[in-house]
SERO-4910 file (N, C-alpha, C, O; in steps of 0.05 Angstrom, whole numbers):
BEGIN
 pado doro    nc1    nc2    nc3   cac1   cac2   cac3    cc1    cc2    cc3    oc1    oc2    oc3
  Met    A  -1295    166    858  -1270    171    838  -1269    159    827  -1274    135    829
  Lys    A  -1256    177    803  -1239    165    783  -1214    183    772  -1213    207    774
  Pro    A  -1194    164    760  -1174    196    752  -1181    196    719  -1193    179    705
  Ala    A  -1171    214    714  -1176    228    684  -1160    204    660  -1141    189    668
  Pro    A  -1170    202    635  -1162    175    616  -1129    181    614  -1118    201    622
  Phe    A  -1118    160    603  -1088    159    605  -1075    123    597  -1080    100    600
  Ala    A  -1056    143    584  -1047    111    567  -1026     96    589  -1015    109    607
  Tyr    A  -1021     72    586  -1009     63    593   -994     44    593  -1004     23    585
  His    A   -967     42    600   -943     40    586   -928     27    607   -925     38    628
  Asp    A   -914     -7    599   -900    -24    618   -880    -33    607   -877    -55    597
  Pro    A   -866    -15    610   -826    -20    608   -812    -41    635   -813    -42    660
  Thr    A   -802    -52    618   -779    -75    638   -751    -70    645   -735    -83    659
  Thr    A   -750    -43    630   -715    -42    630   -713     -3    632   -727     13    619
  Val    A   -693      4    652   -694     31    647   -686     52    619   -695     75    616
  Ala    A   -677     44    609   -677     49    580   -706     47    567   -716     66    555
  Glu    A   -717     26    571   -734     34    557   -759     53    571   -775     68    560
  Ala    A   -757     51    588   -779     68    615   -759    104    614   -770    125    622
  Ala    A   -742    104    607   -728    132    594   -729    142    573   -717    163    569
  Asp    A   -739    134    559   -739    132    525   -777    137    525   -787    156    513
  Leu    A   -794    115    544   -821    132    536   -829    165    553   -849    180    551
  Leu    A   -805    166    570   -807    184    582   -800    207    575   -808    227    587
  Gly    A   -781    210    550   -767    231    545   -795    237    518   -803    260    515
  Arg    A   -804    217    501   -818    221    480   -843    229    490   -849    252    484
  Leu    A   -853    222    499   -885    221    509   -894    249    526   -890    251    550
  Asp    A   -903    264    514   -919    295    528   -938    276    546   -952    257    542
  Asn    A   -928    297    578   -942    304    596   -944    275    614   -964    272    628
  Ala    A   -922    251    613   -925    225    626   -906    236    651   -889    253    654
  Arg    A   -921    209    671   -906    211    698   -903    183    699   -918    168    688
  Pro    A   -879    175    716   -884    146    725   -892    141    747   -898    156    765
  Leu    A   -892    106    746   -914     96    773   -897     83    792   -889     62    783
  Ala    A   -888     90    819   -875     71    826   -892     49    844   -901     27    839
  Gly    A   -891     64    869   -913     43    885   -942     55    890   -956     45    908
  Gly    A   -952     76    874   -973     78    878   -990     93    897  -1013    103    893
  Gln    A   -974     93    921   -992    108    946  -1000    142    950  -1017    152    965
  Ser    A   -983    153    934   -990    177    933   -993    197    904   -998    221    902
  Leu    A   -987    178    883   -998    183    859  -1029    171    853  -1046    186    844
  Val    A  -1036    147    857  -1054    132    848  -1082    152    866  -1102    159    853
  Pro    A  -1079    160    894  -1101    173    907  -1097    214    891  -1116    228    886
  Met    A  -1080    218    888  -1080    244    882  -1096    245    841  -1109    263    828
  Met    A  -1087    219    835  -1100    215    798  -1137    219    803  -1155    232    792
  Asn    A  -1136    196    828  -1168    196    838  -1176    223    841  -1197    225    828
  Phe    A  -1171    248    851  -1181    268    849  -1175    289    834  -1181    313    837
  Arg    A  -1164    279    818  -1158    296    792  -1137    322    802  -1143    344    793
  Phe    A  -1112    321    821  -1106    329    832  -1076    334    800  -1067    354    789
  Val    A  -1072    310    798  -1055    307    771  -1074    292    749  -1097    283    750
  Thr    A  -1058    294    731  -1077    279    702  -1054    282    689  -1051    305    680
  Pro    A  -1035    265    683  -1019    248    658  -1036    246    638  -1061    242    639
  Asp    A  -1021    248    622  -1035    228    593  -1024    207    596  -1038    190    585
  His    A  -1005    198    605   -987    174    598   -971    174    623   -957    192    631
  Leu    A   -976    140    637   -971    131    658   -954    107    652   -960     84    644
  Val    A   -931    120    661   -901     94    656   -898     81    678   -890     93    698
  Asp    A   -902     60    679   -906     36    707   -876     17    708   -868     -3    695
  Leu    A   -866     31    725   -845     25    739   -838     -5    754   -815    -12    760
  Asn    A   -860    -20    759   -861    -28    775   -851    -62    764   -853    -83    776
  Gly    A   -842    -58    737   -839    -84    718   -812    -82    719   -802   -104    714
  Val    A   -789    -60    727   -769    -62    723   -748    -71    741   -740    -60    761
  Ala    A   -742    -93    733   -735   -118    763   -697   -100    772   -685   -103    793
  Glu    A   -688    -85    749   -659    -66    762   -659    -47    778   -639    -38    789
  Leu    A   -689    -36    782   -692    -16    802   -700    -36    830   -708    -20    847
  Ala    A   -700    -49    835   -699    -58    862   -677    -70    873   -667    -87    859
  Phe    A   -666    -66    895   -637    -71    906   -635    -64    935   -647    -43    941
  Ile    A   -624    -75    953   -608    -64    968   -578    -78    970   -576   -101    977
  Arg    A   -555    -61    965   -526    -67    965   -513    -55    985   -513    -31    986
  Ser    A   -498    -69   1006   -484    -67   1031   -459    -61   1023   -457    -62    998
  Gly    A   -435    -52   1037   -412    -45   1033   -401    -24   1035   -415    -10   1049
  Gln    A   -376    -11   1026   -363     24   1036   -392     38   1036   -394     54   1055
  Thr    A   -417     36   1019   -435     53   1006   -456     36   1007   -458     20    989
  Leu    A   -480     37   1032   -507     29   1023   -514     45   1007   -509     69   1010
  Ser    A   -533     33    983   -542     33    958   -574     19    961   -582     -1    973
  Phe    A   -589     40    945   -612     26    941   -628     32    909   -631     55    900
  Gly    A   -635     14    900   -651     19    881   -671     37    881   -675     33    905
  Ala    A   -686     52    876   -703     68    874   -732     57    876   -750     68    890
  Met    A   -734     34    861   -755     20    864   -760     -3    892   -781    -15    896
  Thr    A   -739     -4    906   -735    -17    927   -762    -11    950   -766     12    957
  Arg    A   -781    -34    960   -803    -34    971   -795    -21    995   -772    -28   1001
  Gln    A   -808      0   1017   -805      3   1043   -800    -12   1056   -783     -4   1073
  Ser    A   -809    -38   1059   -819    -64   1074   -791    -77   1068   -777    -80   1088
  Asp    A   -780    -85   1046   -750    -90   1042   -735    -82   1057   -720    -97   1069
  Ile    A   -735    -63   1059   -717    -32   1076   -714    -44   1109   -694    -48   1123
  Glu    A   -740    -46   1114   -750    -50   1137   -744    -72   1153   -740    -72   1177
  Phe    A   -742    -97   1133   -724   -118   1140   -707   -123   1134   -704   -147   1134
  Ser    A   -687   -110   1125   -655   -107   1119   -638   -108   1143   -630    -88   1155
  Gly    A   -633   -137   1149   -601   -126   1163   -581   -114   1164   -567   -110   1183
  Asp    A   -576   -106   1136   -556    -98   1135   -563    -59   1130   -548    -41   1124
  Val    A   -586    -59   1134   -586    -35   1137   -592    -23   1163   -586      0   1167
  Ala    A   -604    -38   1182   -608    -41   1212   -580    -42   1220   -575    -23   1235
  Arg    A   -556    -58   1215   -528    -55   1227   -520    -32   1213   -522    -15   1230
  Asn    A   -509    -19   1187   -499     -6   1174   -508     28   1180   -490     44   1183
  Cys    A   -537     37   1180   -567     56   1181   -588     51   1201   -612     55   1198
  Pro    A   -577     42   1220   -612     48   1236   -630     71   1238   -654     68   1243
  Ile    A   -622     86   1235   -634    111   1242   -659    106   1220   -683    107   1226
  Ile    A   -648    100   1193   -666     95   1165   -687     73   1173   -711     78   1166
  Leu    A   -681     44   1192   -706     33   1192   -726     53   1216   -749     59   1211
  Glu    A   -711     62   1239   -723     81   1259   -750     94   1250   -774     93   1258
  Ala    A   -735    112   1223   -754    127   1209   -780    122   1195   -801    135   1193
  Leu    A   -769     92   1185   -783     84   1164   -808     68   1178   -827     60   1164
  Leu    A   -807     64   1209   -825     53   1226   -841     61   1229   -860     47   1235
  Gln    A   -843     95   1225   -870    109   1227   -885    124   1197   -902    141   1195
  Val    A   -865    104   1174   -883    111   1155   -903     94   1145   -898     72   1134
  Gly    A   -936    108   1149   -958     91   1134   -960     72   1160   -953     76   1183
  His    A   -970     47   1147   -975     30   1155   -949      5   1143   -929      9   1130
  Arg    A   -962    -23   1155   -944    -48   1138   -964    -46   1108   -947    -47   1089
  Gln    A   -986    -44   1099   -995    -52   1077   -974    -32   1054   -962    -42   1035
  Thr    A   -973      4   1065   -970     16   1052   -947     12   1049   -938     13   1026
  Arg    A   -928      6   1071   -899     -3   1059   -898    -23   1047   -879    -26   1031
  Asn    A   -911    -37   1048   -910    -68   1028   -913    -55    994   -897    -61    976
  Arg    A   -931    -41    992   -919    -20    970   -902      1    953   -893      3    930
  Gly    A   -904     17    980   -885     44    978   -858     31    974   -846     11    980
  Thr    A   -855     57    957   -818     53    946   -806     82    961   -817    102    970
  Leu    A   -778     73    959   -760     92    974   -764    113    945   -781    131    941
  Gly    A   -751    107    933   -752    125    908   -777    145    903   -777    169    898
  Gly    A   -799    125    907   -825    149    910   -837    163    925   -856    177    920
  Ser    A   -821    159    954   -819    177    966   -813    202    962   -824    224    960
  Leu    A   -777    189    960   -764    220    950   -779    239    929   -782    264    933
  Cys    A   -792    222    900   -791    231    880   -824    254    892   -824    278    886
  His    A   -842    244    904   -856    261    916   -860    284    933   -876    302    934
  Leu    A   -835    277    950   -828    294    963   -844    308    986   -833    329    993
  Asp    A   -860    304    996   -879    312   1012   -868    326   1041   -858    314   1060
  Pro    A   -872    351   1041   -865    354   1067   -853    339   1085   -829    336   1090
  Ala    A   -878    329   1096   -873    317   1126   -863    293   1124   -864    279   1144
  Ala    A   -852    284   1103   -842    255   1092   -817    246   1105   -796    260   1104
  Glu    A   -817    222   1118   -797    214   1130   -772    208   1119   -750    213   1130
  Met    A   -776    196   1098   -749    184   1076   -733    205   1063   -709    201   1060
  Pro    A   -749    234   1052   -733    263   1043   -714    261   1063   -690    258   1060
  Ala    A   -731    264   1089   -713    279   1115   -688    257   1123   -667    263   1135
  Val    A   -691    247   1119   -671    215   1137   -641    223   1111   -617    229   1116
  Met    A   -657    221   1082   -642    226   1065   -625    247   1067   -601    247   1059
  Thr    A   -638    271   1079   -619    306   1077   -601    292   1098   -577    297   1097
  Leu    A   -609    276   1116   -599    271   1144   -565    267   1141   -545    277   1151
  Leu    A   -573    246   1119   -547    223   1115   -526    237   1095   -503    227   1093
  Asp    A   -533    266   1075   -525    269   1052   -527    245   1030   -505    246   1018
  Ala    A   -538    231   1023   -542    221   1011   -539    229    976   -543    253    971
  Thr    A   -534    211    954   -526    217    931   -551    211    916   -563    196    931
  Leu    A   -568    215    890   -582    209    878   -567    200    854   -545    207    847
  His    A   -585    181    842   -582    180    809   -597    180    798   -617    171    809
  Ala    A   -601    189    771   -615    198    752   -604    176    720   -581    172    713
  Ala    A   -630    165    706   -629    165    674   -651    175    654   -675    171    658
  Gly    A   -637    191    626   -652    203    624   -648    181    588   -635    160    586
  Pro    A   -658    191    571   -662    178    540   -640    180    530   -633    203    524
  Gly    A   -625    161    524   -610    154    508   -584    147    527   -563    144    515
  Gly    A   -584    145    548   -563    128    565   -550    147    586   -531    147    602
  Arg    A   -572    168    575   -555    199    598   -561    184    623   -577    166    626
  Thr    A   -536    201    651   -541    192    672   -532    217    681   -521    232    665
  Arg    A   -539    224    716   -523    247    729   -524    235    752   -531    212    751
  Ala    A   -519    243    777   -523    249    802   -523    274    818   -509    295    814
  Met    A   -542    268    837   -542    294    853   -549    292    880   -562    274    890
  Glu    A   -536    315    895   -538    309    931   -561    317    933   -573    330    916
  Met    A   -571    305    961   -594    311    957   -605    333    969   -630    333    970
  Ala    A   -595    350    978   -597    385    980   -605    393    961   -628    403    961
  Asp    A   -585    390    931   -591    390    910   -618    392    896   -630    409    882
  Phe    A   -623    365    907   -653    353    890   -681    359    905   -701    359    891
  Ala    A   -683    364    930   -705    379    938   -704    405    931   -689    417    946
  Leu    A   -713    416    916   -718    446    904   -737    456    924   -728    471    942
  Gly    A   -770    448    922   -788    462    937   -811    441    943   -806    417    942
  Tyr    A   -840    452    949   -853    445    957   -862    418    944   -884    420    933
  Met    A   -852    398    943   -862    377    915   -850    378    898   -858    365    878
  Thr    A   -826    392    898   -819    396    878   -787    380    878   -773    382    898
  Thr    A   -779    365    856   -750    363    847   -738    371    827   -747    382    807
  Ala    A   -709    362    832   -695    375    813   -699    360    787   -694    371    766
  Leu    A   -709    330    788   -707    314    762   -720    333    745   -730    354    753
  Gln    A   -719    325    720   -722    332    683   -752    313    679   -754    289    683
  Pro    A   -777    332    670   -789    311    651   -785    286    640   -804    272    640
  Asp    A   -764    278    632   -756    254    615   -734    238    635   -721    219    625
  Glu    A   -730    244    660   -709    227    683   -731    218    698   -753    227    705
  Leu    A   -718    195    700   -728    173    727   -697    172    751   -673    169    747
  Leu    A   -712    177    771   -691    173    794   -693    136    800   -712    122    805
  Thr    A   -659    128    795   -655    100    789   -640     85    819   -644     62    826
  Arg    A   -623    106    835   -609     94    860   -598    117    873   -589    138    865
  Ile    A   -603    105    902   -597    128    920   -572    114    930   -569     91    923
  Asp    A   -559    122    942   -529    120    952   -530    132    986   -543    151    992
  Val    A   -515    118   1002   -504    129   1023   -479    119   1043   -476     97   1052
  Lys    A   -464    141   1047   -444    135   1064   -446    127   1096   -440    143   1114
  Pro    A   -454    101   1099   -455     98   1130   -435    103   1148   -412     94   1144
  Trp    A   -441    120   1176   -426    133   1190   -406    104   1208   -411     79   1207
  Pro    A   -389    115   1221   -375     92   1243   -390     82   1255   -410     95   1262
  Glu    A   -386     53   1262   -395     38   1284   -406     54   1300   -429     60   1302
  Ser    A   -389     59   1311   -394     76   1342   -409    101   1339   -401    118   1355
  His    A   -428    109   1323   -442    128   1325   -464    124   1340   -465    103   1353
  Gly    A   -485    142   1342   -503    141   1346   -526    157   1345   -523    181   1350
  Ser    A   -555    148   1339   -571    164   1317   -599    161   1335   -605    143   1351
  Ala    A   -614    184   1327   -649    174   1338   -668    193   1315   -658    211   1301
  Trp    A   -686    189   1315   -708    196   1302   -737    193   1317   -748    172   1324
  Arg    A   -747    229   1319   -762    234   1328   -794    246   1317   -796    265   1302
  Glu    A   -807    237   1324   -838    264   1307   -866    256   1327   -874    238   1342
  Phe    A   -871    278   1319   -909    278   1333   -921    280   1306   -914    294   1287
  Ala    A   -944    262   1308   -973    258   1291   -992    260   1312   -989    259   1336
  Arg    A  -1012    262   1296  -1035    262   1309  -1047    225   1311  -1063    218   1328
  Arg    A  -1042    215   1302  -1049    188   1299  -1016    168   1285  -1000    178   1269
  His    A  -1013    149   1293   -993    131   1279   -996    132   1262  -1018    143   1258
  Gly    A   -980    125   1237   -982    125   1204   -984    152   1193   -973    157   1171
  Asp    A  -1001    177   1211  -1008    199   1196   -979    212   1186   -958    201   1193
  Phe    A   -977    232   1173   -955    258   1164   -957    271   1200   -974    275   1217
  Ala    A   -922    273   1198   -917    277   1224   -924    304   1223   -918    314   1201
  Leu    A   -938    323   1243   -941    355   1247   -904    370   1243   -899    392   1233
  Ala    A   -885    352   1254   -858    361   1260   -839    330   1274   -851    317   1291
  Ser    A   -822    324   1270   -795    316   1265   -774    314   1259   -768    322   1237
  Ala    A   -756    303   1276   -721    305   1278   -708    279   1276   -717    258   1285
  Gly    A   -686    283   1261   -671    266   1264   -643    279   1272   -638    303   1269
  Val    A   -621    255   1285   -601    266   1295   -584    240   1295   -587    217   1304
  Ile    A   -558    258   1274   -540    223   1286   -504    236   1295   -496    257   1286
  Leu    A   -495    227   1305   -466    235   1322   -450    221   1330   -459    199   1337
  Thr    A   -424    225   1333   -405    205   1339   -393    225   1361   -401    248   1362
  Leu    A   -372    213   1381   -365    227   1412   -336    219   1403   -330    199   1389
  Asp    A   -320    238   1413   -297    245   1420   -288    227   1442   -306    218   1457
  Ala    A   -261    217   1449   -249    204   1472   -266    212   1500   -272    197   1519
  Arg    A   -271    235   1498   -276    256   1527   -306    245   1525   -317    238   1546
  Gly    A   -319    243   1503   -353    239   1504   -363    267   1493   -386    274   1501
  Asp    A   -346    289   1473   -355    304   1475   -364    300   1448   -355    280   1437
  Ile    A   -383    317   1431   -385    314   1398   -369    312   1379   -355    332   1382
  Asp    A   -361    303   1360   -336    298   1341   -349    303   1311   -340    317   1293
  Arg    A   -371    288   1312   -386    297   1282   -415    299   1292   -423    290   1314
  Leu    A   -433    313   1272   -456    321   1285   -476    329   1263   -467    342   1245
  Ala    A   -500    322   1262   -516    312   1230   -542    321   1247   -547    311   1268
  Val    A   -560    341   1236   -580    348   1253   -600    348   1234   -596    363   1215
  Val    A   -627    333   1235   -650    353   1205   -671    355   1218   -670    342   1238
  Ile    A   -694    369   1215   -721    379   1218   -745    376   1189   -745    386   1166
  Ala    A   -757    364   1199   -784    363   1173   -808    374   1181   -808    381   1204
  Gly    A   -831    380   1169   -859    383   1169   -862    400   1170   -885    406   1169
  Leu    A   -835    432   1172   -840    459   1181   -843    470   1161   -865    482   1159
  Gly    A   -825    472   1138   -823    484   1113   -835    464   1094   -852    447   1098
  Pro    A   -818    473   1065   -838    454   1041   -806    433   1040   -812    414   1025
  Thr    A   -792    432   1045   -772    410   1044   -754    412   1073   -754    429   1091
  Pro    A   -740    385   1068   -724    390   1105   -705    406   1099   -696    413   1077
  Thr    A   -699    411   1126   -683    428   1136   -662    416   1152   -669    404   1173
  Arg    A   -626    416   1142   -610    415   1159   -605    436   1181   -608    459   1174
  Leu    A   -598    430   1208   -583    457   1220   -560    461   1220   -547    457   1240
  Ala    A   -552    468   1204   -522    476   1191   -502    487   1218   -482    483   1231
  Asp    A   -527    507   1214   -492    527   1243   -499    514   1267   -478    509   1278
  Phe    A   -517    504   1281   -515    482   1301   -496    472   1299   -477    481   1311
  Glu    A   -493    451   1284   -477    427   1273   -451    432   1278   -437    418   1292
  Ala    A   -442    459   1264   -420    471   1268   -399    479   1293   -375    476   1299
  Gly    A   -426    491   1303   -423    501   1324   -406    489   1361   -390    495   1378
  Ala    A   -440    454   1349   -430    435   1375   -409    423   1372   -401    417   1395
  His    A   -393    417   1357   -363    415   1353   -356    408   1369   -360    432   1375
  Gly    A   -345    394   1397   -325    386   1420   -339    399   1434   -327    417   1446
  Ala    A   -374    395   1440   -387    404   1460   -405    383   1474   -418    365   1464
  Ala    A   -400    391   1506   -413    362   1510   -447    365   1503   -455    384   1491
  Val    A   -465    341   1513   -479    342   1502   -497    333   1534   -501    312   1546
  Asn    A   -505    361   1538   -514    379   1576   -547    391   1564   -563    390   1545
  Asp    A   -543    400   1589   -578    415   1584   -574    448   1569   -594    462   1564
  Asp    A   -548    455   1565   -543    479   1546   -541    472   1522   -541    490   1505
  Leu    A   -539    454   1517   -531    447   1481   -565    433   1476   -580    442   1459
  Ile    A   -574    409   1494   -605    415   1481   -622    449   1476   -642    453   1462
  Ala    A   -611    462   1487   -634    478   1501   -616    498   1463   -630    507   1446
  Ala    A   -594    498   1462   -596    507   1432   -598    497   1414   -599    511   1393
  Ala    A   -600    470   1414   -614    454   1388   -643    470   1389   -652    478   1367
  Ala    A   -655    473   1409   -688    471   1409   -682    497   1399   -700    497   1382
  Ser    A   -668    525   1397   -669    546   1395   -670    549   1369   -686    561   1354
  Ala    A   -644    530   1363   -643    530   1332   -662    521   1310   -665    528   1286
  Ala    A   -676    499   1329   -696    490   1313   -722    508   1318   -742    506   1304
  Lys    A   -721    520   1332   -753    537   1329   -742    558   1311   -761    571   1306
  Ser    A   -723    567   1299   -715    592   1286   -724    579   1262   -722    596   1244
  Val    A   -729    564   1255   -738    550   1221   -771    571   1220   -789    573   1236
  Glu    A   -767    579   1198   -789    579   1180   -812    568   1181   -821    565   1158
  Ala    A   -828    560   1200   -848    542   1191   -885    552   1178   -895    574   1176
  Met    A   -894    533   1173   -925    536   1158   -947    533   1179   -946    519   1199
  Asp    A   -972    552   1167   -991    544   1188  -1009    534   1162  -1011    542   1139
  Asp    A  -1022    508   1182  -1049    494   1164  -1069    495   1183  -1069    513   1199
  Ile    A  -1083    479   1184  -1115    469   1190  -1104    452   1215  -1116    452   1236
  His    A  -1084    440   1212  -1073    412   1239  -1052    429   1254  -1039    415   1270
  Gly    A  -1044    458   1255  -1023    473   1268  -1018    493   1259  -1025    499   1236
  Ser    A  -1007    510   1273  -1002    541   1276   -970    531   1266   -959    509   1269
  Ser    A   -959    556   1256   -933    563   1253   -915    559   1277   -896    543   1276
  Ala    A   -919    572   1295   -909    577   1326   -914    546   1343   -900    541   1363
  Tyr    A   -933    526   1332   -935    500   1347   -920    484   1326   -914    461   1331
  Arg    A   -915    493   1308   -885    469   1295   -862    474   1298   -842    460   1293
  Gln    A   -862    500   1308   -838    506   1321   -826    494   1348   -804    484   1353
  His    A   -847    501   1362   -843    485   1398   -841    452   1385   -820    443   1376
  Leu    A   -862    441   1385   -848    419   1371   -826    404   1364   -820    382   1372
  Ala    A   -807    425   1339   -790    419   1334   -769    418   1349   -751    401   1347
  Gly    A   -770    444   1370   -751    449   1385   -747    426   1409   -725    418   1414
  Val    A   -774    416   1425   -784    388   1440   -767    367   1423   -746    359   1432
  Leu    A   -774    360   1404   -772    330   1382   -738    326   1375   -727    304   1371
  Val    A   -720    358   1374   -693    354   1363   -680    347   1396   -664    329   1401
  Gly    A   -695    367   1418   -675    370   1442   -676    329   1449   -657    315   1456
  Arg    A   -703    320   1444   -704    285   1451   -693    266   1440   -689    244   1450
  Ala    A   -685    276   1412   -667    257   1391   -642    262   1395   -626    243   1395
  Leu    A   -631    291   1399   -601    292   1420   -590    280   1437   -566    275   1438
  Arg    A   -606    274   1451   -601    266   1478   -602    235   1477   -586    219   1487
  Val    A   -629    228   1459   -625    198   1460   -601    188   1441   -586    171   1448
  Ala    A   -600    200   1419   -579    198   1397   -548    198   1413   -533    183   1400
  Ala    A   -537    208   1432   -514    214   1447   -515    181   1468   -499    163   1467
  Glu    A   -537    181   1485   -534    158   1499   -531    132   1478   -516    115   1488
  Arg    A   -541    123   1454   -532    111   1437   -507    103   1434   -499     80   1434
  Ala    A   -494    128   1429   -460    130   1424   -451    125   1443   -430    114   1440
  Arg    A   -459    129   1469   -447    121   1483   -447     86   1491   -430     82   1509
  Glu    A   -455     71   1486   -471     50   1484   -452     40   1463   -436     22   1470
  Arg    A   -452     44   1449   -447     32   1417   -409     38   1419   -392     23   1411
  Ser    A   -407     59   1429   -369     73   1434   -359     52   1454   -340     39   1446
  Ala    A   -371     45   1481   -361     28   1497   -368      1   1490   -359    -17   1505
  Ala    A   -387     -7   1465   -379    -44   1452   -361    -49   1438   -353    -71   1436
  His    A   -347    -22   1418   -326    -26   1412   -298    -19   1420   -279    -16   1404
  Val    A   -297    -17   1442   -278    -18   1461   -261    -36   1463   -244    -36   1481
***
């Protein structure tokens, strides 16, 4: 396997990288290379120019505070071992441990996963769950921000323009008393999941749902928030009836067929996984709420 011929560019600043993407025809940015390089080897992707972002040091960072911010070139393994991430957004860590294997996470980047936007990938789903804000840069110092819901347009298609690169991802941490859980099913650990589900919630003084976010992935071309279920669950107790309602909402999402599973099978998996994640998230919220009394 060999890629088609291409010219290689090695910028060291965001401005230089954006200028290259803006003036070169058929240019693609290279992040961790865990998806793009295999696709180039199979000639599914044939760029004329490859703009390597690995030398752009300003794109690799984790900053915590009222907002948890990640540089687009931050390695997945750096996020995996970040104490700030574990404290503020433990669901990122829980989902990240299902991404490939240690070797791939050592090279893979958060921004690369979001821009590749595989339908079954964990990080796009988690950032959809967390209502992340994504920042992009273009030539001439141009910048803009997008909500994750607006960033994911369709199958492996993002809102980035050809002359733009992703620079930063911002997440607003939930209250310390929140509970969260990530559940997925894959044929083997490290494979892309056939279906996955993530839940974050907080409970009120009675132990009922005060705030809720639910996402499923692996069914359609982009992650899906169960917005109607989230709204209807406000004030509800986490019991068998609510679990059944969550499963029904997940099963109603249109799913794709492929050689790994039918649409009906994926819908069934999503229902089971959402129910499991909801139960675990509620239990964790109770534990964290008790610890903060």
